[in-house]
C-alpha positions, 0 to 999 in steps of 0.5 A: 528471493521469496520476498521479491516474488511476494512483493510481485505477486502483491503488486499484481493483486493490488493493481487488480484491486485498483482497477475494480475498485473504480466500480465502488467509486460512485456507490460508496464514500472513502471510509466505506470503501475502506471498510470494504477492504478491511471487513472482507479482508479480516475473516480471509486472513483469520481463516488463513492462520486457522489453516496453518494452525490445522497443519501444525504450523505453531503459532506465536503468541501475541506480546504487548510489543506485537499489539502496540506495533501492529495497532500503530501500522493499522492505524497509520494505513487508515490514516493514508488512505484517507489523506491520499483521498483528500489530496486528490479531492484538493487539487488532482491525481497528479499532485496527490500521487507525486506527493504521496509516492514520496513514501518510498524515501520516507520508509527509508528514513523511518526504517533506518531511525525505528528499526535500524535498517537503512538502505545502502548508499546505491538504493538511495539511487535507485529510490530517486530514479523511481521517483522521477518516473513516478513524477513522469507518469502522474504528470503525463510528460507535461513539463508545465504539470510537473513544475505545477507539482514542484512549485506547490509549496504551502499547498494543502493538497502537497501537505496532505499527499505528503501526509498520505505517504507519511501514513503508508511509510509509518505503516510499512515500517510498523508491520515489519516491526510488528512482525519481527516481534513474534516468537517464531521462525516461520516467515509465512506464519508471521506475516498471516498473524500480523496481517489477521490482527492488523485487518481485524482491528481496522474493520472494528475501528472502521465499523465503529466509525461508519456506525457513528458518522455514516450508518447508511454506508452499510447499506450501500455496501449491502447493495454492491456486495458481489463487487465489495468482496471482489475488491476484499479479496484482492486486497487482502491477496495484495496485503498478505503478499506485502506483509510476508515480503516485509517480514523477510526483507527491509521494508524500504526495498519492498515498497520501492520494489512495489512501485511496479504497480503503476507500470502494471496499470499503465500496461493494463490501460494500453492492452487490456482497455486499449488506452492511448498512451503518450511516449513520456508515459513509457519513459516514465515507466521505464524509470520505474522499472530501472529504479527498482532494479536499481534497487534490488540489485543494491540490496 
């Protein structure tokens, strides 16, 4: 059950990273915030690979099949992040989050087609329960808000939210696909090599984009380098956890279990930041947890 432990640890890192990222929201553009994740994450991932090599762990060679898959996964992750931010700006957090979280179903469908790893029938029931919990949390239990989300046919926010989910789903599937091409039985080595290469490609592409379109972003990052470094470290920790989990297990199951980050964020708000919570949010959190349990049991 190493994949489950890695997924839960990744969810914790992701929750803390999201909380820390709030400090960067007003200081950096969306592209610069993404660059922070990749530029600080890549050296750490490369250092982790170097440690494995120094301890005598055999490292896999990189084939053309690996490179195009990991590049597609990394690019899809960048696109997913950008589309999610755009959906927030077009409407609001609730609609963007709800449609982006269709990622779990999209991962399941894409895994079945691209990897030949379909979910078991009962696991789909868990995915549906989990998504229902996400919808309740995103809409804060308001039936009118939920109705607004569901009626948003043709809405640009809906389509960008779905595109965000598709980006994250494609990233998850092709991270697993890339990792599976590496010729070693050592799952940690496969995961860390995949992450190191992906983060390096992402940092290189993102830095070129910023140099072309937002040259002032590098100065902005320098002004908040302490917060940026913290977010980068947390990001690579979360990414490493998910990469290890998806190396070991079905990507759809991993991404569904990863939805517990919403519950962790909910608990942090309630007990750390003393935020007032609605009963409906407890219900939504319970649905997410039940859905995750159902997927794990069915898998």
